[in-house]
DRENPA-3360 file (N, C-alpha, C; in nm, 2 decimals, always signed):
BEGIN
1 = MSVPERKR = +14.48/+30.95/+17.41/+14.45/+31.07/+17.48/+14.31/+31.07/+17.52 ~ +14.28/+31.09/+17.65/+14.14/+31.10/+17.69/+14.08/+31.23/+17.66 ~ +13.94/+31.24/+17.66/+13.88/+31.36/+17.63/+13.91/+31.46/+17.74 ~ +13.97/+31.58/+17.71/+14.02/+31.67/+17.81/+13.90/+31.75/+17.86 ~ +13.93/+31.81/+17.98/+13.84/+31.92/+18.03/+13.85/+32.04/+17.94 ~ +13.74/+32.10/+17.90/+13.75/+32.22/+17.81/+13.69/+32.34/+17.88 ~ +13.75/+32.45/+17.85/+13.71/+32.58/+17.91/+13.69/+32.67/+17.79 ~ +13.56/+32.73/+17.83/+13.53/+32.83/+17.74/+13.63/+32.95/+17.74;
9 = ASRWPGGS = +15.48/+34.84/+15.98/+15.62/+34.85/+16.01/+15.69/+34.98/+15.97 ~ +15.70/+35.00/+16.12/+15.77/+35.11/+16.06/+15.91/+35.07/+16.01 ~ +15.97/+35.13/+15.91/+16.10/+35.09/+15.85/+16.22/+35.15/+15.92 ~ +16.33/+35.08/+15.91/+16.45/+35.14/+15.96/+16.49/+35.26/+15.86 ~ +16.58/+35.35/+15.91/+16.63/+35.45/+15.81/+16.69/+35.39/+15.69 ~ +16.65/+35.43/+15.58/+16.70/+35.37/+15.45/+16.63/+35.25/+15.42 ~ +16.52/+35.22/+15.49/+16.45/+35.10/+15.46/+16.39/+35.09/+15.32 ~ +16.35/+34.97/+15.29/+16.29/+34.95/+15.15/+16.17/+34.86/+15.17;
17 = SVYSLATA = +16.12/+34.82/+15.05/+16.00/+34.73/+15.06/+16.04/+34.59/+15.07 ~ +15.94/+34.50/+15.09/+15.96/+34.36/+15.11/+16.01/+34.31/+14.97 ~ +16.10/+34.21/+14.97/+16.14/+34.15/+14.85/+16.03/+34.11/+14.76 ~ +16.04/+34.13/+14.63/+15.95/+34.07/+14.53/+15.97/+33.92/+14.52 ~ +15.86/+33.85/+14.52/+15.87/+33.70/+14.51/+15.93/+33.66/+14.38 ~ +15.92/+33.76/+14.28/+15.98/+33.72/+14.15/+16.13/+33.72/+14.15 ~ +16.19/+33.79/+14.25/+16.34/+33.79/+14.26/+16.39/+33.73/+14.38 ~ +16.31/+33.72/+14.49/+16.36/+33.67/+14.61/+16.38/+33.52/+14.61;
25 = TPGTHRAI = +16.48/+33.47/+14.68/+16.51/+33.33/+14.69/+16.53/+33.30/+14.84 ~ +16.50/+33.17/+14.88/+16.52/+33.13/+15.02/+16.66/+33.16/+15.06 ~ +16.76/+33.13/+14.97/+16.90/+33.15/+15.00/+16.93/+33.30/+15.03 ~ +16.87/+33.39/+14.96/+16.90/+33.53/+14.98/+16.85/+33.57/+15.12 ~ +16.73/+33.53/+15.16/+16.67/+33.56/+15.29/+16.75/+33.49/+15.40 ~ +16.79/+33.37/+15.38/+16.86/+33.30/+15.48/+16.99/+33.37/+15.51 ~ +17.06/+33.42/+15.40/+17.19/+33.49/+15.42/+17.17/+33.61/+15.51 ~ +17.06/+33.69/+15.48/+17.03/+33.81/+15.56/+17.00/+33.77/+15.71;
33 = AARLKINR = +16.92/+33.66/+15.72/+16.88/+33.62/+15.85/+16.99/+33.57/+15.93 ~ +17.09/+33.50/+15.87/+17.20/+33.45/+15.94/+17.29/+33.57/+15.99 ~ +17.30/+33.68/+15.91/+17.38/+33.79/+15.95/+17.31/+33.86/+16.07 ~ +17.18/+33.86/+16.07/+17.11/+33.92/+16.18/+17.09/+33.83/+16.30 ~ +17.13/+33.70/+16.28/+17.12/+33.60/+16.39/+16.97/+33.58/+16.43 ~ +16.88/+33.58/+16.34/+16.74/+33.56/+16.38/+16.69/+33.43/+16.32 ~ +16.76/+33.37/+16.23/+16.71/+33.25/+16.17/+16.76/+33.13/+16.25 ~ +16.69/+33.10/+16.36/+16.73/+32.99/+16.45/+16.70/+32.86/+16.38;
41 = PRNIPEPI = +16.75/+32.75/+16.44/+16.73/+32.62/+16.38/+16.58/+32.58/+16.37 ~ +16.55/+32.50/+16.27/+16.41/+32.46/+16.26/+16.37/+32.39/+16.39 ~ +16.25/+32.42/+16.44/+16.20/+32.36/+16.56/+16.15/+32.22/+16.53 ~ +16.20/+32.12/+16.60/+16.14/+31.98/+16.59/+16.05/+31.97/+16.71 ~ +15.92/+31.99/+16.70/+15.84/+31.98/+16.82/+15.85/+31.85/+16.89 ~ +15.87/+31.86/+17.02/+15.89/+31.74/+17.10/+15.75/+31.70/+17.16 ~ +15.71/+31.58/+17.14/+15.59/+31.53/+17.20/+15.59/+31.54/+17.35 ~ +15.48/+31.58/+17.41/+15.48/+31.59/+17.56/+15.35/+31.52/+17.61;
49 = PFNGLLTN = +15.34/+31.49/+17.73/+15.22/+31.44/+17.79/+15.11/+31.54/+17.78 ~ +14.99/+31.49/+17.76/+14.87/+31.58/+17.76/+14.82/+31.61/+17.90 ~ +14.80/+31.74/+17.93/+14.76/+31.77/+18.07/+14.61/+31.77/+18.09 ~ +14.53/+31.74/+17.99/+14.39/+31.72/+18.00/+14.31/+31.85/+18.00 ~ +14.38/+31.97/+17.99/+14.31/+32.10/+17.99/+14.33/+32.16/+17.86 ~ +14.22/+32.19/+17.79/+14.23/+32.25/+17.66/+14.21/+32.40/+17.67 ~ +14.30/+32.48/+17.62/+14.29/+32.63/+17.62/+14.28/+32.69/+17.49 ~ +14.30/+32.62/+17.38/+14.29/+32.68/+17.24/+14.14/+32.71/+17.21;
57 = SVLANLPG = +14.11/+32.83/+17.18/+13.97/+32.87/+17.16/+13.90/+32.80/+17.05 ~ +13.97/+32.78/+16.93/+13.91/+32.71/+16.82/+13.86/+32.57/+16.86 ~ +13.95/+32.49/+16.93/+13.92/+32.36/+16.97/+13.81/+32.36/+17.08 ~ +13.83/+32.45/+17.18/+13.74/+32.46/+17.29/+13.60/+32.49/+17.25 ~ +13.58/+32.55/+17.14/+13.44/+32.59/+17.10/+13.38/+32.49/+17.00 ~ +13.45/+32.38/+16.97/+13.39/+32.28/+16.89/+13.28/+32.21/+16.96 ~ +13.17/+32.17/+16.90/+13.07/+32.08/+16.96/+13.14/+31.95/+17.01 ~ +13.09/+31.89/+17.12/+13.15/+31.78/+17.18/+13.18/+31.66/+17.08;
65 = SEFEELLR = +13.08/+31.63/+17.00/+13.09/+31.51/+16.91/+13.20/+31.54/+16.80 ~ +13.20/+31.67/+16.75/+13.30/+31.70/+16.65/+13.44/+31.70/+16.71 ~ +13.45/+31.75/+16.83/+13.58/+31.76/+16.89/+13.63/+31.61/+16.92 ~ +13.55/+31.52/+16.96/+13.59/+31.39/+16.99/+13.64/+31.32/+16.86 ~ +13.58/+31.35/+16.74/+13.63/+31.29/+16.62/+13.77/+31.34/+16.58 ~ +13.80/+31.47/+16.62/+13.93/+31.53/+16.58/+14.03/+31.49/+16.69 ~ +13.99/+31.46/+16.81/+14.08/+31.44/+16.92/+14.18/+31.33/+16.89 ~ +14.14/+31.23/+16.82/+14.23/+31.11/+16.80/+14.35/+31.15/+16.71;
73 = YLEPVSLL = +14.34/+31.27/+16.64/+14.45/+31.31/+16.55/+14.54/+31.42/+16.61 ~ +14.50/+31.47/+16.73/+14.57/+31.58/+16.80/+14.69/+31.52/+16.88 ~ +14.80/+31.58/+16.86/+14.92/+31.54/+16.94/+14.98/+31.66/+17.01 ~ +14.99/+31.66/+17.15/+15.05/+31.77/+17.22/+15.20/+31.77/+17.20 ~ +15.25/+31.89/+17.18/+15.39/+31.91/+17.15/+15.44/+32.04/+17.22 ~ +15.57/+32.04/+17.24/+15.64/+32.16/+17.30/+15.71/+32.24/+17.20 ~ +15.69/+32.37/+17.19/+15.75/+32.46/+17.09/+15.86/+32.55/+17.17 ~ +15.97/+32.56/+17.11/+16.08/+32.63/+17.17/+16.09/+32.78/+17.12;
81 = AGHELYGF = +16.10/+32.87/+17.21/+16.11/+33.01/+17.17/+16.23/+33.04/+17.08 ~ +16.21/+33.12/+16.98/+16.31/+33.16/+16.89/+16.33/+33.07/+16.77 ~ +16.27/+32.95/+16.77/+16.29/+32.86/+16.67/+16.18/+32.88/+16.56 ~ +16.22/+32.83/+16.44/+16.13/+32.84/+16.32/+16.04/+32.73/+16.31 ~ +15.91/+32.76/+16.29/+15.81/+32.65/+16.28/+15.79/+32.62/+16.13 ~ +15.78/+32.72/+16.04/+15.78/+32.70/+15.90/+15.88/+32.80/+15.84 ~ +15.95/+32.75/+15.73/+16.05/+32.83/+15.67/+16.00/+32.92/+15.56 ~ +16.08/+33.01/+15.52/+16.05/+33.10/+15.41/+16.03/+33.02/+15.28;
89 = QQKIIDYA = +15.92/+33.04/+15.21/+15.88/+32.97/+15.09/+15.88/+32.82/+15.11 ~ +15.85/+32.77/+15.22/+15.84/+32.62/+15.25/+15.73/+32.57/+15.17 ~ +15.76/+32.47/+15.08/+15.66/+32.42/+14.99/+15.56/+32.32/+15.05 ~ +15.60/+32.25/+15.15/+15.52/+32.15/+15.21/+15.50/+32.17/+15.35 ~ +15.38/+32.18/+15.40/+15.35/+32.19/+15.54/+15.29/+32.06/+15.59 ~ +15.36/+32.00/+15.68/+15.32/+31.87/+15.73/+15.21/+31.88/+15.84 ~ +15.22/+31.98/+15.92/+15.13/+31.99/+16.03/+15.08/+32.13/+16.04 ~ +14.96/+32.14/+16.10/+14.90/+32.27/+16.15/+14.90/+32.26/+16.30;
97 = YFPETAVV = +14.91/+32.38/+16.36/+14.93/+32.39/+16.51/+14.82/+32.47/+16.57 ~ +14.77/+32.42/+16.68/+14.68/+32.50/+16.77/+14.75/+32.53/+16.89 ~ +14.80/+32.66/+16.90/+14.88/+32.70/+17.02/+14.80/+32.69/+17.15 ~ +14.86/+32.65/+17.25/+14.79/+32.65/+17.39/+14.86/+32.76/+17.47 ~ +14.98/+32.74/+17.50/+15.06/+32.85/+17.58/+15.17/+32.91/+17.49 ~ +15.20/+32.86/+17.38/+15.30/+32.92/+17.29/+15.24/+33.03/+17.21 ~ +15.33/+33.13/+17.17/+15.28/+33.24/+17.09/+15.38/+33.24/+16.96 ~ +15.32/+33.26/+16.85/+15.39/+33.25/+16.72/+15.37/+33.38/+16.64;
105 = SHLYLLED = +15.47/+33.41/+16.56/+15.47/+33.53/+16.48/+15.51/+33.50/+16.33 ~ +15.45/+33.58/+16.24/+15.50/+33.57/+16.10/+15.60/+33.69/+16.08 ~ +15.72/+33.66/+16.04/+15.83/+33.75/+16.04/+15.88/+33.78/+15.89 ~ +15.87/+33.90/+15.85/+15.92/+33.94/+15.71/+16.06/+34.00/+15.72 ~ +16.13/+33.98/+15.61/+16.26/+34.05/+15.60/+16.25/+34.15/+15.48 ~ +16.31/+34.26/+15.50/+16.31/+34.37/+15.40/+16.45/+34.37/+15.33 ~ +16.45/+34.45/+15.22/+16.57/+34.45/+15.14/+16.70/+34.50/+15.21 ~ +16.68/+34.59/+15.31/+16.79/+34.65/+15.38/+16.83/+34.56/+15.50;
113 = GSTSGASI = +16.77/+34.45/+15.51/+16.81/+34.35/+15.62/+16.73/+34.37/+15.75 ~ +16.64/+34.47/+15.75/+16.56/+34.49/+15.87/+16.44/+34.39/+15.86 ~ +16.37/+34.38/+15.97/+16.26/+34.28/+15.98/+16.14/+34.35/+16.04 ~ +16.02/+34.28/+16.02/+15.90/+34.33/+16.08/+15.80/+34.21/+16.09 ~ +15.74/+34.20/+16.21/+15.64/+34.10/+16.23/+15.51/+34.14/+16.18 ~ +15.43/+34.05/+16.11/+15.31/+34.09/+16.05/+15.19/+34.05/+16.13 ~ +15.19/+33.94/+16.20/+15.08/+33.90/+16.28/+15.13/+33.81/+16.39 ~ +15.04/+33.80/+16.50/+15.07/+33.72/+16.61/+14.96/+33.62/+16.63;
121 = VGSEGMVG = +14.99/+33.50/+16.66/+14.89/+33.39/+16.69/+14.92/+33.32/+16.82 ~ +14.82/+33.31/+16.90/+14.83/+33.23/+17.03/+14.71/+33.14/+17.04 ~ +14.67/+33.13/+17.16/+14.56/+33.02/+17.19/+14.43/+33.06/+17.13 ~ +14.42/+33.18/+17.06/+14.29/+33.21/+16.99/+14.28/+33.15/+16.86 ~ +14.38/+33.09/+16.80/+14.37/+33.04/+16.66/+14.46/+32.92/+16.63 ~ +14.49/+32.92/+16.50/+14.57/+32.81/+16.44/+14.68/+32.86/+16.35 ~ +14.79/+32.79/+16.35/+14.91/+32.83/+16.27/+14.92/+32.72/+16.16 ~ +14.93/+32.76/+16.03/+14.94/+32.67/+15.92/+14.81/+32.67/+15.84;
129 = LSAILGSG = +14.76/+32.79/+15.82/+14.63/+32.81/+15.75/+14.65/+32.77/+15.60 ~ +14.77/+32.78/+15.55/+14.79/+32.74/+15.41/+14.75/+32.59/+15.38 ~ +14.75/+32.51/+15.49/+14.71/+32.37/+15.48/+14.57/+32.36/+15.44 ~ +14.48/+32.45/+15.47/+14.34/+32.44/+15.44/+14.31/+32.54/+15.32 ~ +14.39/+32.64/+15.30/+14.36/+32.74/+15.20/+14.42/+32.70/+15.06 ~ +14.52/+32.61/+15.06/+14.58/+32.58/+14.94/+14.67/+32.69/+14.88 ~ +14.71/+32.78/+14.96/+14.79/+32.89/+14.91/+14.94/+32.85/+14.88 ~ +15.01/+32.93/+14.81/+15.15/+32.90/+14.77/+15.24/+32.91/+14.89;
137 = PPSYWTQI = +15.37/+32.88/+14.86/+15.47/+32.89/+14.97/+15.47/+33.03/+15.03 ~ +15.48/+33.04/+15.16/+15.48/+33.18/+15.23/+15.60/+33.26/+15.20 ~ +15.58/+33.39/+15.20/+15.69/+33.48/+15.18/+15.74/+33.54/+15.31 ~ +15.73/+33.46/+15.42/+15.77/+33.50/+15.55/+15.81/+33.37/+15.63 ~ +15.88/+33.40/+15.74/+15.91/+33.29/+15.84/+15.80/+33.28/+15.94 ~ +15.77/+33.16/+15.99/+15.68/+33.15/+16.11/+15.77/+33.11/+16.23 ~ +15.78/+33.20/+16.32/+15.88/+33.19/+16.43/+15.80/+33.19/+16.56 ~ +15.85/+33.11/+16.66/+15.79/+33.10/+16.79/+15.85/+33.22/+16.88;
145 = IVGGSALR = +15.76/+33.31/+16.92/+15.80/+33.42/+17.01/+15.82/+33.37/+17.15 ~ +15.71/+33.31/+17.20/+15.71/+33.26/+17.34/+15.69/+33.11/+17.34 ~ +15.79/+33.04/+17.39/+15.78/+32.89/+17.39/+15.67/+32.84/+17.48 ~ +15.62/+32.73/+17.45/+15.51/+32.67/+17.52/+15.45/+32.55/+17.45 ~ +15.33/+32.51/+17.49/+15.27/+32.39/+17.43/+15.17/+32.43/+17.32 ~ +15.15/+32.33/+17.24/+15.05/+32.34/+17.13/+15.00/+32.20/+17.10 ~ +14.89/+32.19/+17.02/+14.84/+32.07/+16.97/+14.85/+32.07/+16.82 ~ +14.92/+31.97/+16.77/+14.94/+31.97/+16.62/+14.85/+31.86/+16.56;
153 = VRAEVIKR = +14.82/+31.88/+16.43/+14.74/+31.78/+16.36/+14.80/+31.78/+16.21 ~ +14.80/+31.66/+16.15/+14.86/+31.65/+16.02/+14.77/+31.74/+15.92 ~ +14.85/+31.80/+15.83/+14.78/+31.89/+15.73/+14.67/+31.83/+15.66 ~ +14.68/+31.70/+15.61/+14.58/+31.64/+15.54/+14.45/+31.62/+15.62 ~ +14.47/+31.60/+15.75/+14.36/+31.58/+15.84/+14.28/+31.71/+15.86 ~ +14.35/+31.82/+15.89/+14.28/+31.94/+15.91/+14.21/+31.99/+15.78 ~ +14.28/+31.96/+15.67/+14.22/+32.00/+15.54/+14.09/+31.92/+15.51 ~ +14.09/+31.79/+15.54/+13.97/+31.71/+15.52/+13.86/+31.75/+15.62;
161 = EFARGRAL = +13.89/+31.78/+15.74/+13.79/+31.82/+15.84/+13.73/+31.96/+15.81 ~ +13.82/+32.05/+15.76/+13.77/+32.18/+15.72/+13.67/+32.17/+15.60 ~ +13.70/+32.08/+15.51/+13.62/+32.07/+15.39/+13.48/+32.01/+15.42 ~ +13.46/+31.95/+15.54/+13.33/+31.89/+15.57/+13.23/+32.00/+15.60 ~ +13.27/+32.12/+15.62/+13.18/+32.23/+15.63/+13.10/+32.24/+15.76 ~ +13.16/+32.19/+15.87/+13.09/+32.19/+16.00/+13.14/+32.30/+16.09 ~ +13.13/+32.29/+16.22/+13.16/+32.40/+16.31/+13.31/+32.44/+16.30 ~ +13.40/+32.34/+16.27/+13.54/+32.37/+16.26/+13.57/+32.47/+16.15;
169 = QQLLLSHI = +13.50/+32.45/+16.04/+13.51/+32.54/+15.92/+13.47/+32.68/+15.96 ~ +13.36/+32.70/+16.03/+13.31/+32.83/+16.07/+13.41/+32.90/+16.17 ~ +13.46/+32.82/+16.26/+13.55/+32.87/+16.36/+13.68/+32.92/+16.29 ~ +13.73/+32.84/+16.20/+13.86/+32.87/+16.13/+13.84/+32.99/+16.04 ~ +13.72/+33.00/+15.98/+13.69/+33.12/+15.89/+13.68/+33.25/+15.98 ~ +13.63/+33.24/+16.10/+13.63/+33.35/+16.19/+13.77/+33.39/+16.23 ~ +13.86/+33.29/+16.25/+14.00/+33.32/+16.28/+14.07/+33.38/+16.17 ~ +14.04/+33.33/+16.04/+14.11/+33.39/+15.93/+14.06/+33.54/+15.91;
177 = SARLAQLA = +13.94/+33.57/+15.94/+13.89/+33.71/+15.93/+13.96/+33.79/+16.03 ~ +13.98/+33.74/+16.15/+14.05/+33.81/+16.26/+14.20/+33.84/+16.22 ~ +14.26/+33.73/+16.16/+14.40/+33.75/+16.11/+14.41/+33.86/+16.00 ~ +14.32/+33.86/+15.91/+14.33/+33.96/+15.81/+14.31/+34.10/+15.87 ~ +14.22/+34.11/+15.97/+14.20/+34.24/+16.03/+14.33/+34.28/+16.10 ~ +14.40/+34.19/+16.16/+14.53/+34.21/+16.23/+14.63/+34.26/+16.13 ~ +14.64/+34.20/+16.02/+14.74/+34.24/+15.92/+14.71/+34.38/+15.87 ~ +14.59/+34.41/+15.85/+14.55/+34.55/+15.80/+14.58/+34.65/+15.91;
185 = QRAICNGR = +14.55/+34.62/+16.03/+14.57/+34.72/+16.14/+14.72/+34.74/+16.16 ~ +14.80/+34.63/+16.16/+14.94/+34.64/+16.18/+15.01/+34.72/+16.07 ~ +14.96/+34.71/+15.95/+15.01/+34.79/+15.84/+14.99/+34.94/+15.87 ~ +14.87/+34.98/+15.91/+14.85/+35.12/+15.95/+14.93/+35.16/+16.07 ~ +14.94/+35.07/+16.17/+15.01/+35.10/+16.29/+15.16/+35.13/+16.26 ~ +15.22/+35.04/+16.18/+15.36/+35.06/+16.15/+15.39/+35.19/+16.08 ~ +15.30/+35.24/+16.00/+15.32/+35.36/+15.93/+15.29/+35.49/+16.00 ~ +15.20/+35.48/+16.10/+15.14/+35.61/+16.16/+15.18/+35.63/+16.30;
193 = HRVQERLC = +15.22/+35.53/+16.38/+15.23/+35.54/+16.52/+15.38/+35.54/+16.57 ~ +15.40/+35.60/+16.68/+15.54/+35.61/+16.74/+15.58/+35.47/+16.79 ~ +15.71/+35.45/+16.80/+15.77/+35.33/+16.84/+15.71/+35.29/+16.98 ~ +15.71/+35.39/+17.07/+15.67/+35.35/+17.21/+15.52/+35.31/+17.22 ~ +15.44/+35.37/+17.14/+15.30/+35.33/+17.13/+15.29/+35.19/+17.07 ~ +15.36/+35.16/+16.97/+15.36/+35.03/+16.91/+15.41/+34.92/+17.00 ~ +15.51/+34.96/+17.08/+15.57/+34.87/+17.18/+15.46/+34.83/+17.28 ~ +15.39/+34.93/+17.33/+15.29/+34.91/+17.43/+15.18/+34.81/+17.38;
201 = TWLLMIQD = +15.14/+34.84/+17.25/+15.04/+34.75/+17.19/+15.09/+34.61/+17.18 ~ +15.21/+34.60/+17.13/+15.27/+34.46/+17.11/+15.28/+34.38/+17.24 ~ +15.33/+34.45/+17.34/+15.34/+34.38/+17.47/+15.20/+34.34/+17.52 ~ +15.10/+34.42/+17.51/+14.97/+34.38/+17.55/+14.92/+34.26/+17.47 ~ +14.94/+34.26/+17.34/+14.90/+34.15/+17.25/+14.97/+34.02/+17.29 ~ +15.09/+34.03/+17.33/+15.16/+33.91/+17.38/+15.10/+33.86/+17.51 ~ +15.09/+33.96/+17.60/+15.04/+33.92/+17.73/+14.89/+33.86/+17.72 ~ +14.81/+33.91/+17.63/+14.68/+33.86/+17.62/+14.68/+33.71/+17.58;
209 = RVSEEKLP = +14.79/+33.67/+17.52/+14.80/+33.53/+17.47/+14.87/+33.44/+17.56 ~ +14.94/+33.49/+17.66/+15.01/+33.41/+17.76/+14.96/+33.41/+17.90 ~ +14.88/+33.52/+17.92/+14.82/+33.54/+18.05/+14.91/+33.54/+18.17 ~ +15.03/+33.59/+18.15/+15.13/+33.59/+18.25/+15.18/+33.74/+18.27 ~ +15.22/+33.77/+18.39/+15.28/+33.91/+18.41/+15.42/+33.92/+18.35 ~ +15.50/+33.81/+18.36/+15.63/+33.81/+18.31/+15.64/+33.75/+18.17 ~ +15.70/+33.83/+18.08/+15.71/+33.79/+17.94/+15.85/+33.76/+17.91 ~ +15.89/+33.64/+17.86/+16.03/+33.61/+17.82/+16.07/+33.67/+17.69;
217 = LTQEQIAH = +16.10/+33.80/+17.69/+16.13/+33.87/+17.57/+16.25/+33.95/+17.59 ~ +16.34/+33.96/+17.48/+16.45/+34.04/+17.49/+16.43/+34.17/+17.40 ~ +16.50/+34.27/+17.43/+16.48/+34.40/+17.35/+16.52/+34.38/+17.20 ~ +16.62/+34.29/+17.18/+16.66/+34.26/+17.04/+16.54/+34.19/+16.97 ~ +16.48/+34.10/+17.03/+16.37/+34.02/+16.98/+16.25/+34.12/+16.95 ~ +16.23/+34.21/+17.04/+16.12/+34.31/+17.02/+16.15/+34.39/+16.90 ~ +16.27/+34.44/+16.89/+16.31/+34.52/+16.77/+16.29/+34.45/+16.64 ~ +16.32/+34.32/+16.63/+16.30/+34.25/+16.51/+16.15/+34.24/+16.47;
225 = HLGARRPG = +16.07/+34.22/+16.57/+15.93/+34.20/+16.54/+15.85/+34.33/+16.52 ~ +15.90/+34.44/+16.57/+15.84/+34.57/+16.55/+15.90/+34.65/+16.43 ~ +16.00/+34.59/+16.37/+16.06/+34.66/+16.26/+16.13/+34.79/+16.30 ~ +16.18/+34.80/+16.43/+16.24/+34.92/+16.48/+16.39/+34.90/+16.51 ~ +16.46/+35.00/+16.53/+16.60/+34.99/+16.57/+16.61/+34.96/+16.72 ~ +16.71/+34.89/+16.76/+16.73/+34.85/+16.90/+16.74/+34.97/+16.99 ~ +16.81/+35.08/+16.95/+16.82/+35.19/+17.04/+16.68/+35.25/+17.07 ~ +16.59/+35.25/+16.97/+16.46/+35.30/+16.99/+16.38/+35.22/+17.09;
233 = ITASCTAL = +16.40/+35.09/+17.08/+16.33/+35.00/+17.17/+16.38/+35.02/+17.31 ~ +16.52/+35.03/+17.33/+16.58/+35.05/+17.46/+16.53/+35.18/+17.52 ~ +16.52/+35.29/+17.44/+16.47/+35.41/+17.50/+16.33/+35.40/+17.54 ~ +16.24/+35.33/+17.46/+16.10/+35.32/+17.50/+16.09/+35.23/+17.62 ~ +16.16/+35.12/+17.63/+16.16/+35.04/+17.75/+16.20/+35.11/+17.88 ~ +16.31/+35.19/+17.86/+16.35/+35.27/+17.97/+16.25/+35.37/+18.02 ~ +16.18/+35.44/+17.93/+16.08/+35.53/+17.96/+15.96/+35.46/+18.04 ~ +15.92/+35.35/+17.99/+15.81/+35.27/+18.05/+15.86/+35.23/+18.19;
241 = RENGIISY = +15.98/+35.19/+18.20/+16.03/+35.14/+18.33/+16.04/+35.26/+18.43 ~ +16.08/+35.37/+18.39/+16.09/+35.49/+18.48/+15.96/+35.54/+18.53 ~ +15.85/+35.51/+18.45/+15.72/+35.54/+18.49/+15.65/+35.43/+18.56 ~ +15.72/+35.33/+18.60/+15.66/+35.22/+18.68/+15.56/+35.13/+18.60 ~ +15.57/+35.13/+18.47/+15.47/+35.06/+18.39/+15.52/+34.91/+18.36 ~ +15.65/+34.90/+18.34/+15.71/+34.77/+18.32/+15.84/+34.76/+18.40 ~ +15.90/+34.65/+18.41/+16.04/+34.63/+18.46/+16.10/+34.52/+18.37 ~ +16.23/+34.52/+18.36/+16.29/+34.42/+18.28/+16.43/+34.38/+18.33;
249 = HRGLISIR = +16.46/+34.26/+18.31/+16.59/+34.21/+18.37/+16.62/+34.08/+18.30 ~ +16.73/+34.07/+18.22/+16.79/+33.95/+18.16/+16.68/+33.87/+18.08 ~ +16.62/+33.93/+17.98/+16.53/+33.86/+17.90/+16.39/+33.84/+17.95 ~ +16.36/+33.91/+18.06/+16.22/+33.90/+18.11/+16.17/+34.04/+18.13 ~ +16.05/+34.07/+18.07/+15.98/+34.19/+18.08/+15.86/+34.17/+18.17 ~ +15.84/+34.24/+18.28/+15.73/+34.23/+18.37/+15.64/+34.35/+18.35 ~ +15.51/+34.32/+18.33/+15.41/+34.43/+18.32/+15.36/+34.46/+18.46 ~ +15.39/+34.58/+18.51/+15.36/+34.62/+18.65/+15.23/+34.70/+18.66;
257 = DRTTLEAS = +15.20/+34.77/+18.55/+15.08/+34.86/+18.55/+15.01/+34.85/+18.42 ~ +14.92/+34.75/+18.41/+14.86/+34.72/+18.28/+14.77/+34.83/+18.24 ~ +14.70/+34.89/+18.33/+14.60/+35.00/+18.30/+14.67/+35.11/+18.23 ~ +14.79/+35.15/+18.29/+14.86/+35.26/+18.22/+14.93/+35.22/+18.09 ~ +14.97/+35.09/+18.08/+15.02/+35.04/+17.96/+14.92/+35.05/+17.85 ~ +14.79/+35.01/+17.88/+14.68/+35.02/+17.78/+14.66/+35.17/+17.74 ~ +14.67/+35.26/+17.84/+14.65/+35.40/+17.81/+14.76/+35.45/+17.72 ~ +14.88/+35.39/+17.73/+15.00/+35.44/+17.66/+15.00/+35.38/+17.52;
265 = ACECYRAL = +14.92/+35.27/+17.49/+14.92/+35.20/+17.36/+14.85/+35.29/+17.26 ~ +14.88/+35.26/+17.13/+14.81/+35.33/+17.03/+14.67/+35.27/+17.01 ~ +14.59/+35.33/+16.94/+14.45/+35.29/+16.92/+14.43/+35.15/+16.86 ~ +14.54/+35.11/+16.80/+14.53/+34.98/+16.73/+14.51/+34.86/+16.83 ~ +14.56/+34.88/+16.95/+14.53/+34.77/+17.05/+14.39/+34.74/+17.07 ~ +14.31/+34.85/+17.09/+14.16/+34.83/+17.11/+14.10/+34.77/+16.98 ~ +14.15/+34.81/+16.87/+14.09/+34.75/+16.74/+14.13/+34.61/+16.73 ~ +14.25/+34.57/+16.76/+14.30/+34.44/+16.75/+14.25/+34.34/+16.85;
273 = RRPATAL = +14.22/+34.40/+16.97/+14.17/+34.31/+17.08/+14.04/+34.25/+17.05 ~ +13.95/+34.32/+16.98/+13.82/+34.28/+16.96/+13.82/+34.15/+16.87 ~ +13.89/+34.14/+16.75/+13.89/+34.02/+16.68/+13.95/+33.91/+16.75 ~ +14.06/+33.93/+16.83/+14.13/+33.83/+16.91/+14.04/+33.76/+17.01 ~ +13.94/+33.83/+17.06/+13.85/+33.77/+17.16/+13.72/+33.73/+17.10 ~ +13.70/+33.74/+16.97/+13.57/+33.72/+16.91/+13.52/+33.58/+16.93 ~ +13.61/+33.48/+16.93/+13.58/+33.34/+16.94/+13.52/+33.31/+17.08;
% end
């Protein structure tokens, strides 16, 4: 690969808390996920040709010499929407991923069978932080929301490069800080804001990471990630469409009036946007 050009929950009625790791098992969660039809097959990323243009902010902000050292280990791959990147309580992570055009979410299952997304990662960061943090098996699924491209690197390589304490370490620490801020803000958002406000914030967060007017999202998918009931999402989408803010048709949501969408979002979008653009 040649050196590329670089550019600078709310709960359902009757809901309950997340399973305790002391009692939860992968089989229990898989059974619920299968019933909800959200546990898609494990994604086997397909190698693709490298287009020479780097859009991931962590990689794009590395000093030239440090990036060239890492470049030999980076492999461009295609990630498919709806597929699972890492499984619940997966013990071994082989690769970390730097999304380029793909968008990834961490998805939790609750005792009543409902779901809620905890964080979103796109071209601003890296997926697979446990490879460098040495944390235990995750209590969530890592699922691809919007399919697209990414650059992957073997876990042992990114762990070794992180431990060298150079620019990559500082950039990833900044990304970890932003992820923690997102988790905290989403917890407040899920408990205090209306579904339509949260929907507006979520759509804006997705669009910020794909830079496209049309988003390949279904209402069922949105409901799973917002921890909301499908009828509530349908009602909110209908209201936004009637006001000319969005349009939707067969799994595609188009943002027609971003300014009004931002005005309709809860305050969390402004708080979350700052860390996402910090790099």
